[in-house]
C-alpha positions in Angstrom: 8.8 -34.8 56.5 8.0 -35.6 60.2 7.9 -32.3 61.0 5.8 -31.1 58.4 3.4 -32.9 59.3 1.4 -32.1 61.8 -1.3 -35.0 62.6 1.7 -37.5 61.4 0.2 -38.5 58.7 0.5 -38.0 55.0 -1.0 -39.2 51.7 1.3 -39.3 48.9 -0.3 -38.6 45.7 0.4 -42.1 43.8 1.0 -42.6 39.9 3.2 -45.8 40.0 6.4 -44.0 38.5 9.8 -43.3 39.9 9.1 -39.9 41.6 6.2 -41.0 43.3 7.6 -44.1 44.6 10.1 -43.1 46.6 8.5 -40.5 47.7 6.4 -43.6 49.3 9.2 -45.5 50.1 10.5 -42.1 52.4 7.2 -41.5 53.7 7.0 -45.2 55.4 10.1 -44.9 57.0 9.7 -41.9 58.1 6.8 -41.9 60.0 5.5 -45.5 59.6 3.4 -47.5 56.8 0.4 -46.8 59.1 0.4 -43.2 58.7 1.0 -43.2 55.1 -1.9 -43.7 52.2 -1.3 -43.4 48.6 -4.3 -41.8 46.3 -4.0 -42.8 43.0 -6.2 -40.8 40.2 -7.7 -43.0 37.8 -8.4 -42.0 34.1 -11.0 -44.4 33.3 -10.0 -45.4 29.7 -7.2 -43.1 29.5 -5.0 -44.6 32.6 -3.0 -47.5 31.0 -4.5 -51.0 32.3 -0.7 -52.0 32.5 -0.6 -48.8 34.3 -3.1 -49.7 37.3 -1.8 -52.9 37.5 1.5 -51.7 38.2 0.0 -49.3 40.9 -1.4 -51.9 42.7 1.3 -54.4 42.9 4.0 -51.5 44.0 1.5 -50.3 46.8 0.9 -54.0 47.8 4.5 -54.7 47.9 5.1 -51.9 49.9 2.4 -52.9 51.9 0.2 -49.1 51.9 -3.1 -48.3 51.8 -4.2 -47.6 48.0 -7.3 -45.4 47.3 -8.7 -44.7 43.6 -10.1 -41.4 42.7 -12.1 -41.0 39.7 -10.7 -38.1 37.1 -11.3 -38.6 33.7 -14.5 -36.7 33.5 -12.5 -33.3 34.6 -9.7 -34.2 32.1 -12.2 -34.7 29.2 -13.5 -30.8 30.3 -9.5 -30.1 29.7 -8.8 -31.0 26.7 -12.4 -29.8 25.1 -10.2 -26.4 24.7 -7.2 -28.5 23.4 -4.2 -30.6 24.4 -2.5 -29.5 28.0 -0.6 -31.8 30.0 -0.1 -29.1 32.3 -4.0 -27.6 33.0 -4.9 -31.1 33.3 -2.3 -31.6 36.0 -3.8 -27.8 37.3 -7.7 -28.6 36.9 -8.1 -32.2 36.8 -5.9 -34.3 38.7 -4.9 -32.4 41.7 -8.3 -31.3 42.4 -9.1 -35.2 42.3 -6.3 -36.0 44.9 -7.0 -33.1 46.9 -10.7 -33.9 47.6 -11.6 -35.8 50.8 -8.0 -35.4 51.8 -7.1 -33.2 54.6 -3.4 -32.4 55.6 -0.8 -32.5 53.1 -0.2 -34.2 49.8 3.4 -35.3 49.1 4.0 -34.8 45.4 7.1 -36.6 43.0 7.8 -32.8 42.3 11.5 -33.0 41.1 14.2 -30.9 39.3 12.9 -31.9 35.7 9.7 -30.4 36.2 8.5 -26.6 36.8 7.6 -26.8 40.4 10.9 -28.7 41.7 12.9 -26.2 39.6 11.0 -23.3 42.0 12.7 -24.9 45.2 8.8 -24.1 47.2 8.6 -26.7 49.7 5.0 -26.7 50.0 2.3 -25.0 48.0 -1.6 -24.9 48.4 -1.2 -28.4 50.6 1.1 -30.0 47.8 4.6 -30.5 49.4 7.4 -31.4 47.4 10.3 -33.7 49.2 12.2 -34.3 46.3 12.4 -30.8 45.1 16.1 -30.6 45.1 16.5 -34.2 43.7 17.5 -34.9 39.7 15.8 -37.6 37.9 19.1 -39.7 38.6 19.4 -39.6 42.1 15.5 -40.7 42.4 16.7 -43.9 40.4 19.8 -44.5 42.1 18.2 -43.9 45.5 15.7 -46.5 44.2 18.4 -49.2 43.3 19.9 -48.6 46.2 16.8 -49.3 48.4 16.6 -52.4 45.6 13.0 -51.1 44.2 12.2 -52.1 41.0 9.4 -49.9 39.1 7.9 -51.5 36.1 7.3 -49.5 32.9 4.2 -49.4 31.0 6.7 -49.4 27.8 5.2 -46.0 25.8 8.3 -44.1 26.4 11.7 -44.2 27.5 10.8 -41.9 30.4 8.0 -40.2 31.4 4.7 -42.3 31.2 1.0 -41.4 32.0 -2.1 -41.5 30.8 -3.1 -42.5 27.0 -4.9 -38.8 26.8 -1.8 -36.8 26.4 -1.4 -38.4 22.6 -4.6 -37.0 21.6 -3.2 -34.0 19.6 -6.3 -32.0 19.4 -9.6 -30.5 20.7 -11.6 -32.9 22.5 -15.0 -31.8 20.9 -16.5 -35.6 21.3 -15.0 -38.4 23.6 -16.6 -40.8 22.5 -14.9 -40.1 19.0 -12.1 -38.4 20.1 -11.0 -40.2 23.1 -12.1 -43.9 22.6 -9.5 -43.6 19.3 -7.3 -42.7 21.4 -7.5 -44.6 24.4 -8.3 -48.0 22.3 -5.2 -47.5 20.2 -3.0 -47.2 22.3 -3.8 -50.0 24.4 -3.9 -52.6 20.7 -0.3 -50.8 20.3 0.9 -52.4 23.3 -0.5 -55.5 22.8 0.6 -56.1 18.9 3.9 -55.1 20.9 4.1 -57.5 23.5 7.0 -59.7 22.2 9.1 -56.8 20.4 11.5 -55.3 22.2 11.0 -51.3 22.4 11.9 -48.1 23.7 9.1 -45.7 22.6 5.6 -46.9 21.4 2.3 -44.2 21.0 -0.5 -43.7 18.9 -0.6 -40.0 18.2 -4.1 -39.2 16.9 -4.5 -35.7 14.7 -6.2 -34.0 12.1 -9.2 -31.9 11.8 -12.0 -32.7 14.2 -14.0 -34.8 12.1 -11.5 -37.1 10.6 -9.5 -39.0 13.4 -6.1 -40.0 11.6 -3.7 -42.4 13.9 0.2 -41.6 13.8 2.1 -44.8 15.5 5.9 -44.2 16.8 7.6 -47.1 17.5 11.3 -46.9 18.0 13.2 -49.0 16.7 11.0 -49.3 13.5 9.3 -52.7 13.6 9.8 -55.4 10.9 7.3 -54.2 8.0 5.2 -57.4 8.9 4.8 -56.4 12.4 3.7 -52.6 11.1 1.4 -54.3 8.6 -0.5 -55.7 11.1 -0.5 -52.9 13.6 -1.9 -51.2 10.9 -4.8 -53.4 9.9 -5.7 -53.9 13.6 -5.8 -49.9 14.1 -8.2 -49.5 11.0 -10.1 -52.2 12.8 -11.6 -49.5 15.2 -14.5 -47.7 13.7 -13.5 -44.4 15.2 -10.3 -44.4 13.0 -10.5 -43.3 10.0 -6.7 -43.2 8.6 -3.4 -44.7 10.1 0.2 -43.5 9.4 3.7 -45.0 10.7 6.3 -42.6 11.8 8.9 -44.4 9.6 11.6 -41.1 8.9 11.9 -37.4 9.9 8.8 -35.8 9.9 6.7 -32.2 9.4 3.8 -31.6 11.7 1.6 -28.7 10.6 0.3 -27.6 14.1 -2.4 -24.6 14.4 -2.0 -23.0 17.7 -3.6 -20.4 19.5 -2.7 -16.3 19.1 -1.0 -16.2 22.1 0.7 -19.9 21.7 1.4 -18.8 17.9 3.1 -15.3 19.0 5.8 -16.8 21.7 8.7 -18.1 20.3 9.8 -19.4 23.7 6.0 -21.3 23.7 6.4 -22.8 20.1 9.7 -23.9 21.1 8.5 -25.7 24.1 5.8 -27.4 22.4 8.1 -28.8 20.2 10.7 -29.7 22.0 9.3 -30.3 25.3 5.9 -31.8 24.4 6.2 -33.2 21.1 9.3 -34.4 20.0 10.2 -37.1 22.8 7.8 -38.9 22.3 7.9 -39.5 18.3 10.2 -42.3 17.1 12.0 -39.9 15.0 12.9 -36.1 14.5 10.2 -33.5 13.7 9.7 -30.1 12.2 6.7 -28.1 12.7 4.9 -25.8 10.4 2.7 -23.2 12.2 -0.2 -21.6 11.2 -2.4 -19.4 14.1 -5.9 -20.5 14.4 -9.0 -18.8 13.9 -10.8 -21.7 16.2 -11.8 -19.2 19.4 -12.1 -22.4 21.4 -8.4 -23.7 20.9 -6.4 -22.4 23.6 -3.6 -24.3 22.8 -2.8 -26.4 19.8 -4.4 -28.9 17.2 -2.0 -31.1 14.9 -3.8 -31.3 11.9 -1.2 -33.3 9.6 1.6 -34.6 9.6 4.0 -35.9 6.8 7.6 -36.8 6.1 10.5 -35.2 4.6 11.4 -36.0 1.4 15.0 -36.0 2.0 16.1 -37.4 5.5 18.9 -40.2 6.3 18.4 -40.0 10.5 17.5 -43.1 12.2 15.7 -44.4 15.0 18.0 -45.6 17.7 
């Protein structure tokens, strides 16, 4: 790390998660706190309020300088073509971090993501010091260093911005974007006293109708579910609310390129969607005729009639 930083200074792309926290700690130990700066991309309404609190708290505990840079407008432009976290990272997050930063930017890329698996050390001014590390090794290192990273509570492993739960084109940020932003905050607030490992509200449906799909594991008692459903129905940009209460089927309209690629469809199902659902899911694929759609859009969801699975 010392050898790669010409000025002896390093900027860390800091999300407040396990990976970037370890990078920040290692950088401060290698270079000194005064030579390390943390930059967090704030996605405005799509950043969890709890997440921003965690970012600020961790930076304070590590006694490292923290700067926020906006990224939600670029994020909204990406989502106008359909859901894509990879494109969002490439076209919104990384450019936001790079703007105004001289020298290398260290990221938390590791063996759990595409960049880490390539083994590339530096790419376009971004540096991956953890490229050979596994998630387990990162967790063990933080534990050894006595550093606890609080979780937002939306997922057991990878937590991120709320916009990833909008599973359709964002044609109107005030309608589509606002629905997923406010619904996920409401859900976590309602679950404050209920122990859970996964909690999110997916927004699906045609562009003219926002259908909120609630995933919580373990499944809460019926009285909590009814209370949450009522709270979400009070949001004026949500038209319908459904709980995922068992194995389900998603009807997905896909861009022809995605539709015709078995490998791409498998990744969307198993890599992108299934880990964030409370129960197993299957997909009914249809080829989209919408020229604007570059990825996919979930247009409907229903429960399998014959199921015996449960959320652990």
